[in-house]
C-alpha positions as CSV (number, residue, x, y, z in Angstrom):
1,M,100.3,158.7,124.0
2,A,100.5,157.6,127.2
3,R,96.9,156.7,127.8
4,G,97.3,154.9,124.3
5,S,99.8,152.7,125.2
6,G,97.9,151.9,128.3
7,R,94.9,150.5,126.6
8,I,96.8,148.7,124.4
9,A,99.0,147.0,127.1
10,S,96.0,145.8,128.7
11,M,94.8,143.9,124.9
12,L,97.6,141.9,125.4
13,P,97.9,138.7,127.8
14,R,99.7,139.0,130.7
15,P,102.7,137.3,131.8
16,G,102.4,134.0,132.1
17,E,99.1,134.0,130.4
18,V,97.8,131.6,127.4
19,T,95.6,133.2,125.4
20,E,92.7,131.0,123.8
21,R,94.2,131.7,120.2
22,A,97.5,129.9,121.9
23,W,95.8,126.8,122.8
24,S,93.8,126.6,119.4
25,R,97.1,126.9,117.4
26,A,98.5,124.2,119.8
27,G,95.6,122.2,118.6
28,Y,96.2,122.7,115.1
29,A,99.5,121.7,115.3
30,Y,99.2,118.4,117.0
31,A,96.4,117.6,114.6
32,V,98.7,118.1,111.3
33,I,101.5,116.2,113.1
34,I,99.0,113.4,113.7
35,A,98.3,113.6,110.1
36,L,101.8,114.1,108.6
37,G,102.9,110.6,110.3
38,L,99.5,109.0,108.8
39,A,100.4,110.4,105.6
40,Y,103.8,109.0,105.7
41,F,102.6,105.5,105.8
42,L,99.5,106.6,102.9
43,V,101.9,107.4,99.9
44,R,104.0,104.2,101.0
45,M,100.8,102.2,100.4
46,P,100.2,101.0,96.8
47,Y,96.5,100.9,95.4
48,Q,94.6,97.8,95.5
49,V,94.8,95.7,92.2
50,S,91.1,94.7,92.2
51,D,89.2,98.1,91.7
52,D,91.7,100.2,90.6
53,L,93.3,99.0,87.4
54,E,90.2,98.7,86.1
55,H,89.2,102.5,86.7
56,L,92.5,103.9,85.6
57,L,92.0,101.6,82.1
58,I,88.5,103.1,81.5
59,F,90.4,106.5,82.0
60,Q,92.5,105.9,79.9
61,F,90.2,105.5,76.6
62,Q,87.0,107.2,77.6
63,S,86.6,110.7,77.3
64,F,85.4,113.3,80.3
65,W,81.9,113.3,78.6
66,D,82.0,109.6,78.0
67,V,82.4,108.7,81.8
68,A,79.5,111.1,82.6
69,R,77.1,109.2,80.4
70,T,78.0,105.7,81.4
71,R,78.3,106.5,85.0
72,L,75.2,108.1,85.7
73,T,72.5,105.3,85.3
74,N,75.1,102.6,87.0
75,E,72.1,99.9,88.2
76,G,71.8,100.6,91.9
77,S,74.2,103.6,91.7
78,M,74.3,106.6,90.8
79,R,78.0,108.3,91.2
80,P,79.3,110.5,88.4
81,V,80.9,112.8,90.2
82,M,83.1,110.2,91.7
83,W,84.2,108.8,88.3
84,L,84.6,112.3,87.0
85,Q,86.9,113.4,89.8
86,Q,89.2,110.3,89.1
87,K,89.0,111.0,85.1
88,V,90.2,114.6,86.0
89,L,93.2,113.9,88.0
90,F,94.3,111.0,85.9
91,D,94.0,113.3,82.5
92,L,96.2,116.3,84.8
93,A,98.8,113.4,86.2
94,P,102.3,114.7,85.5
95,G,104.4,112.5,83.3
96,G,101.8,109.8,84.0
97,H,102.7,109.4,87.9
98,Y,99.5,109.0,88.3
99,F,99.6,107.1,91.6
100,A,101.6,110.3,92.9
101,T,98.7,112.8,91.8
102,Y,96.0,110.4,93.6
103,K,98.0,109.8,96.4
104,A,98.7,113.5,96.9
105,F,94.9,114.5,96.7
106,H,94.2,111.4,99.3
107,V,97.0,113.2,102.1
108,A,95.1,116.8,100.8
109,Q,91.9,115.3,102.2
110,L,93.5,113.8,105.3
111,L,94.7,116.9,106.0
112,A,91.9,118.7,105.3
113,L,90.0,116.2,107.5
114,V,91.9,116.6,110.9
115,V,92.2,120.3,110.6
116,L,88.5,120.9,109.9
117,F,87.7,118.2,112.9
118,V,89.6,120.3,115.0
119,R,88.1,123.7,113.7
120,L,84.6,121.9,114.6
121,L,85.8,121.2,118.2
122,R,86.9,124.7,119.0
123,I,89.9,124.3,121.4
124,R,89.9,127.3,123.7
125,T,91.4,126.4,126.7
126,A,94.3,124.1,128.4
127,I,91.5,121.0,129.2
128,D,90.1,121.3,125.5
129,L,93.9,120.7,124.6
130,V,94.4,117.9,126.8
131,A,91.1,116.3,125.7
132,L,92.0,116.7,121.9
133,P,94.7,113.8,121.8
134,L,92.1,111.3,123.0
135,A,89.3,112.2,120.2
136,L,92.2,112.4,117.9
137,A,93.2,108.8,118.8
138,A,89.7,108.1,118.6
139,L,89.2,109.5,114.9
140,V,91.7,107.4,113.4
141,G,91.6,104.5,115.9
142,I,87.9,103.6,115.4
143,H,87.5,100.8,112.7
144,T,85.2,102.6,110.7
145,F,87.9,105.2,109.9
146,N,90.9,102.2,109.6
147,I,89.0,100.7,106.3
148,T,88.5,104.0,105.2
149,M,92.1,105.2,105.1
150,R,92.8,101.9,103.1
151,E,90.4,102.6,100.3
152,G,91.6,103.9,97.1
153,Y,89.4,103.4,93.8
154,P,91.9,105.4,93.2
155,V,90.2,108.9,94.8
156,N,89.0,108.1,98.5
157,H,85.3,108.8,97.9
158,F,84.4,107.8,101.8
159,M,86.9,110.5,102.8
160,T,85.4,112.6,100.4
161,V,82.3,112.2,102.4
162,L,83.6,112.8,105.4
163,V,85.3,116.0,104.5
164,C,82.0,117.2,103.3
165,C,80.3,116.4,106.4
166,L,82.8,118.5,108.3
167,A,82.9,121.3,105.5
168,I,79.3,121.8,106.1
169,A,79.5,121.6,110.3
170,N,81.9,124.0,109.9
171,L,80.0,126.5,107.7
172,A,76.9,126.5,109.8
173,L,79.3,127.3,113.1
174,A,80.4,130.7,111.4
175,R,78.7,133.6,110.7
176,G,76.1,133.7,108.2
177,R,77.0,135.0,104.5
178,W,75.4,134.5,101.3
179,W,78.6,132.8,99.9
180,R,78.7,130.4,102.4
181,D,75.2,129.5,101.5
182,V,75.9,128.9,98.2
183,L,78.9,127.0,98.9
184,A,77.0,124.7,101.0
185,V,74.6,123.8,98.2
186,L,77.7,122.5,96.0
187,I,79.2,121.0,98.6
188,L,75.9,119.0,99.2
189,V,75.3,118.1,95.4
190,Y,79.5,117.4,95.2
191,A,78.9,114.7,98.1
192,I,75.3,113.0,96.9
193,F,76.6,112.4,93.2
194,T,79.8,111.4,94.8
195,I,78.0,108.3,96.4
196,E,75.5,107.4,98.1
197,T,76.6,108.4,102.1
198,G,76.8,111.9,100.8
199,L,73.0,111.9,102.1
200,L,74.8,112.4,105.1
201,V,75.8,115.7,104.0
202,W,72.4,117.1,103.9
203,V,71.4,115.3,107.6
204,C,74.4,117.9,108.9
205,M,72.9,120.5,107.3
206,V,69.6,120.2,109.0
207,T,70.9,119.2,112.2
208,A,73.2,122.1,112.5
209,Y,70.0,124.6,111.6
210,V,68.1,122.7,114.5
211,A,71.1,123.3,116.8
212,G,71.2,126.9,116.1
213,W,73.8,127.3,114.2
214,R,73.1,129.4,111.5
215,G,76.0,130.1,109.2
216,V,74.2,128.2,106.6
217,S,71.1,130.2,106.8
218,G,67.2,128.7,106.6
219,K,67.0,129.6,102.5
220,A,69.9,127.3,101.7
221,V,68.8,124.7,104.1
222,L,65.3,124.6,102.0
223,T,67.5,124.7,98.8
224,G,69.0,121.8,99.7
225,T,65.9,120.0,100.3
226,A,65.0,120.7,97.0
227,V,68.3,119.3,95.7
228,L,67.7,116.2,97.9
229,A,64.1,115.8,96.6
230,A,65.7,116.2,93.1
231,Y,68.1,113.6,93.6
232,F,65.5,110.9,94.8
233,L,63.1,112.3,91.7
234,V,66.1,111.4,89.4
235,R,67.1,108.2,90.8
236,F,64.2,106.5,91.1
237,F,61.6,107.5,88.7
238,V,63.5,109.5,85.6
239,L,66.8,107.5,85.2
240,D,65.3,104.4,87.5
241,V,68.9,103.8,89.0
242,G,67.1,102.0,92.0
243,A,69.2,100.6,95.4
244,R,70.8,97.9,96.0
245,T,68.8,94.9,97.0
246,L,69.8,91.3,98.6
247,V,71.5,90.2,95.8
248,S,73.9,93.1,95.3
249,M,76.6,91.8,97.5
250,S,77.6,89.5,100.4
251,S,77.1,90.5,103.8
252,G,77.8,89.9,107.5
253,Y,75.1,87.7,109.3
254,G,75.0,85.9,112.7
255,F,78.8,84.8,113.1
256,S,80.3,84.8,109.4
257,V,79.8,86.2,106.2
258,R,77.0,85.2,104.3
259,D,77.0,85.2,100.2
260,T,74.3,86.7,98.2
261,G,72.6,83.1,97.6
262,T,72.5,82.2,101.1
263,L,71.1,86.0,102.2
264,V,68.2,85.0,99.3
265,E,67.7,81.5,100.9
266,L,67.3,82.9,104.7
267,F,65.7,86.5,103.8
268,G,64.0,85.9,100.1
269,D,60.7,85.9,101.4
270,A,60.9,88.5,104.1
271,P,64.0,91.0,103.3
272,W,62.7,93.7,105.7
273,K,64.3,91.4,108.9
274,F,67.8,91.3,106.7
275,Y,67.6,95.1,106.6
276,L,66.5,95.6,110.2
277,Y,69.6,93.6,111.3
278,N,71.8,95.6,109.6
279,V,70.2,98.5,110.4
280,V,70.8,97.6,114.1
281,C,74.3,96.1,113.9
282,S,75.6,99.1,112.0
283,L,74.2,101.3,115.3
284,L,75.9,98.7,117.6
285,T,79.7,98.7,115.7
286,V,79.8,102.6,116.1
287,L,78.7,102.8,119.9
288,F,80.9,99.0,121.1
289,A,82.8,98.1,118.4
290,E,80.9,94.6,118.1
291,P,79.4,93.3,115.7
292,R,82.2,93.6,113.0
293,A,80.7,94.5,109.4
294,G,77.5,92.5,110.6
295,V,79.4,89.3,112.1
296,F,79.6,89.0,116.3
297,Q,83.0,88.5,116.3
298,L,84.2,88.7,119.9
299,T,80.9,86.7,120.8
300,A,82.2,84.0,117.9
301,F,85.8,83.7,119.9
302,V,84.2,83.7,123.4
303,V,82.0,80.7,122.1
304,H,85.1,79.1,120.3
305,G,87.2,80.1,123.8
306,E,89.9,81.7,122.2
307,V,89.9,85.6,122.7
308,P,92.4,87.8,121.4
309,L,93.2,90.8,123.6
310,W,92.9,93.0,120.7
311,S,88.8,92.6,120.4
312,V,88.6,92.7,123.9
313,I,90.3,96.4,124.2
314,N,88.1,97.2,120.7
315,V,84.7,96.4,122.3
316,V,86.1,97.9,126.5
317,T,87.4,101.0,124.8
318,S,84.1,101.8,122.5
319,T,82.1,101.1,125.5
320,I,83.7,103.2,127.8
321,G,83.7,106.0,125.6
322,T,80.1,105.4,124.8
323,V,79.0,105.3,128.7
324,L,80.6,108.6,129.0
325,I,79.0,110.1,126.4
326,G,75.4,109.0,127.7
327,I,76.6,110.2,131.3
328,Y,76.9,113.6,129.6
329,V,73.4,113.6,128.0
330,V,71.9,112.8,131.3
331,R,73.4,115.6,132.9
332,R,72.4,118.1,129.8
333,M,68.6,116.6,129.2
334,R,67.6,119.4,131.9
335,D,68.7,122.2,129.6
336,W,67.5,120.6,126.4
337,R,63.8,120.2,128.0
338,Q,64.5,124.2,128.5
339,G,65.3,124.5,124.9
340,K,68.8,125.6,125.8
341,L,71.8,124.1,123.3
342,D,75.2,125.5,123.5
343,H,78.0,124.6,121.1
344,D,78.9,120.7,122.6
345,D,75.1,120.3,122.7
346,G,75.4,120.7,119.0
347,L,77.9,118.4,118.1
348,L,76.3,115.9,120.3
349,L,73.0,116.1,118.2
350,L,75.3,116.2,114.8
351,F,75.8,112.8,115.9
352,V,73.1,111.5,117.1
353,A,71.3,112.4,113.9
354,V,74.3,111.1,111.8
355,L,74.3,107.4,113.6
356,G,70.7,107.4,112.6
357,A,70.6,108.5,109.4
358,N,74.1,106.3,108.6
359,A,72.5,103.2,110.0
360,V,69.7,103.5,107.6
361,L,71.5,104.2,104.5
362,S,73.5,100.5,105.8
363,Y,70.2,98.4,104.8
364,P,71.4,96.6,102.1
365,Y,74.9,95.5,103.6
366,I,77.0,96.1,106.4
367,K,80.7,97.7,105.1
368,E,82.5,99.2,108.2
369,V,83.7,102.0,105.8
370,V,79.8,102.7,105.0
371,M,79.8,103.8,108.7
372,S,82.7,106.3,108.7
373,P,80.8,109.3,108.9
374,A,79.1,108.3,112.2
375,G,82.7,107.1,113.4
376,M,84.1,110.5,113.0
377,F,81.1,112.5,114.9
378,Y,81.2,109.6,117.5
379,A,85.3,110.5,117.9
380,A,83.7,114.5,118.5
381,A,80.9,113.4,120.7
382,L,83.9,111.5,123.0
383,F,85.5,115.0,122.9
384,V,82.5,116.7,124.1
385,A,82.1,114.2,126.9
386,L,85.5,114.1,128.2
387,R,86.0,117.9,128.0
388,D,83.0,118.2,130.6
389,A,84.3,115.3,132.5
390,L,87.7,117.0,133.0
391,R,86.2,120.2,133.8
392,R,84.1,118.9,136.3
393,L,86.9,116.4,137.8
394,S,89.1,119.9,138.1
395,Q,86.7,121.5,140.3
396,A,87.7,121.2,144.1
397,P,84.7,119.6,145.5
398,L,85.3,116.6,143.2
399,R,89.0,116.0,143.3
400,R,88.5,112.7,145.3
401,A,86.1,111.8,142.5
402,A,89.1,112.2,140.0
403,V,90.7,109.2,141.9
404,V,87.8,107.1,141.1
405,A,87.6,108.2,137.6
406,A,91.5,107.9,136.8
407,I,90.9,104.1,136.0
408,P,88.2,104.5,133.4
409,L,90.0,107.5,131.6
410,L,93.4,105.1,131.9
411,L,91.7,102.6,130.1
412,L,90.1,104.8,127.5
413,S,93.3,106.6,126.9
414,A,95.9,103.6,126.7
415,G,92.7,101.8,124.5
416,W,92.4,104.3,121.6
417,T,96.1,104.7,121.0
418,L,96.6,101.1,120.9
419,R,93.6,101.7,118.2
420,A,95.4,104.4,116.6
421,V,98.4,102.5,116.3
422,T,96.3,99.4,114.8
423,L,95.7,101.9,111.9
424,V,99.7,102.5,111.3
425,S,100.1,98.3,111.5
426,T,97.3,98.0,108.8
427,L,98.3,100.1,106.5
428,R,101.8,98.8,106.4
429,A,100.1,95.5,106.1
430,T,98.3,96.5,103.2
431,A,101.2,97.5,101.4
432,F,102.9,94.7,101.2
433,V,99.8,92.6,99.9
434,N,99.0,95.4,97.4
435,R,102.5,95.4,96.0
436,S,102.7,91.8,96.1
437,D,98.9,92.0,93.9
438,W,100.6,94.2,91.5
439,A,103.6,92.0,91.0
440,V,101.3,89.0,89.8
441,A,98.8,91.3,88.2
442,E,98.4,89.9,84.9
443,E,98.4,86.3,86.1
444,H,95.0,86.9,88.2
445,E,93.5,89.2,85.9
446,D,89.9,89.0,85.4
447,E,87.3,89.0,82.4
448,T,86.7,92.8,82.2
449,R,90.8,93.7,82.5
450,R,91.5,91.3,80.0
451,E,88.7,92.5,77.8
452,W,90.1,95.9,78.3
453,R,93.4,94.7,76.9
454,S,92.4,92.8,74.1
455,R,90.3,95.9,72.7
456,H,92.9,98.5,73.4
457,P,96.5,98.0,72.9
458,E,97.8,100.8,74.6
459,A,96.1,99.0,78.2
460,E,99.0,96.8,78.1
461,R,101.8,99.8,78.4
462,L,99.5,101.3,81.2
463,L,99.5,98.1,83.0
464,R,103.1,97.4,82.7
465,G,104.0,101.1,84.1
466,L,101.8,100.9,86.8
467,R,103.0,97.7,88.0
468,E,106.7,98.8,87.5
469,E,106.0,101.9,89.6
470,V,104.3,99.7,92.1
471,V,106.8,97.0,92.4
472,Q,109.5,99.5,92.9
473,M,107.7,101.2,95.7
474,P,109.7,100.3,99.0
475,V,107.2,99.1,101.4
476,P,107.5,97.2,105.0
477,Q,108.3,93.6,105.3
478,P,105.7,91.8,107.4
479,F,108.8,89.8,109.4
480,T,109.8,93.2,110.6
481,V,106.3,93.2,112.8
482,P,107.1,93.1,116.4
483,R,105.4,89.8,117.7
484,W,103.5,91.8,120.6
485,T,101.3,93.6,117.7
486,R,99.3,90.1,117.2
487,T,98.2,90.2,120.2
488,W,97.3,94.3,121.1
489,L,96.5,95.1,117.5
490,D,93.3,94.3,115.7
491,P,94.8,92.9,112.1
492,F,91.4,93.8,110.4
C-alpha cells in the first residue's frame, strides 16, 4: 500500500510546479475569453442588406433541392454547399428569428476557430503562454481577418474555410485513425463546394503530410487528391462553370480601385499581367500589410503628404513580424537540409504553402477577405518565431541581447494590440451602417429584390419582419467613439 502511494505521489506535480496541462488549459481559457468578447460585438452587428436580403428571399420560396440545382452551375462559381447550409439554417430558425440563428452559427464558428488555433499551437510551457496573446492579437488584428468577421451572406463562408483548414491540420497532428481519414475527406468536400478558397484545405492536408504529421494517412491524402481532380473535371468540363475573369469584379490597381471597364482597357490584351500583379500584391499584403486590396495605400498617403498613424502601425507591425519569422527560418535552415522537421517547422511550412496557394487563388481580383487563410497561418508562424525568440532570450548568456530585443518586441506587442482593438471598432461602425441601411431598405432596393417582391407577396412580410428586428436592435452610435481612435485605429 505504501509503495503504491509512493508511485502515485511521484506522478503528481510537485508543490509550486505547473503541469503542461495547466498551461494548456490557461491558453484555451484566454482564447475563449477573447472570442466571447468579440462575439459580444458580433451579435450586436446586423447583417448587411446588399447580399443577405436577396439570399433570405431566395430561401423563403425555393426548396432545398431547387437551391442545390440552381446554385451548382452559377457562372464563374460552384458553391452549392454554401447556399444549402444557409437554406438549412433558414428553415431551422425558430419562430422566424433568422438573424439570431445565423449569428449563433457565426459565434460557434468563431469559438471553434480560436480553440482549434490554440490546439494547433500546443501550449505547454510558461513561455508558450506568454507568446499566445500576441499570436491571438495577430490572428484577430490582421486586416484579412477584420473584414472576414464582418462578412455575412448570411453564413460566413470565409470563416468556414478557416475552421476547415484548422480542423484538417489538427486531425493531421493527432494519432492516425480510420475515422480521421474519413472525416478529413468529408471536410475537404464540404470546403471546396462552399467557396473556391476551400481548395486550401487540400493544401493543408498535403503540407501536413509532408511535414510528417500522420494523423491523416497517405491513403486519405490520395483520396483527397482524387476528390480535387474530380472537382476540377466537373467544374471545367462537365458543367463548364469556368472561373472569374477581368470583367468579374472591380479591383485595386496602383493607387485606386478600377472598375471592370478600366481593367479591360488596361489589360485586355494581356490579362496575365494583371493576374501576376494580383498574386504579388496578395503575398505582400499578408507579409507587410501593404498594399491593401491591391491599392498601395501607405505609398499614396506619403505622396499626398498626409500619413495617418494607423497606416504606419499596420505596416511596421507586419514588417517586424515578418522579419522575426525570417530570422527563425534562417536559424532552422541547417536542420531542414538534414530533413529534421519538428512541430514548429510544420506550422511554418503550413504558412508558406497556404500563403503561396492563397495568393494564386486571388489572381482574378484582390479581396482582403480571400487572403484570410494565409493571414491566419501568418499568426501561427509569428507565434512560432516569437516563442523561439523568447526561449533564446531567456537563456543566461543572452540576457544582454534581451535589452536590445525589447524595443522591437514592445513595438510588435503594442502595434498588434491596437490592430486587434481595430476589429472591435470596425464591428461597432459596421453595426451602425448596416442598421441604417435596413431602415431604408425599401427605398434603395435593387432590381432583383423588387422582382422577388412583385412575384411573391409574402416577401413583403419577410422584409418588414427582418427590418423591424434590425431597427429595434441597439447598436453603438458613431458620436460615442473617442477621437483618438481616428488617429490610431484603421477605419477600413
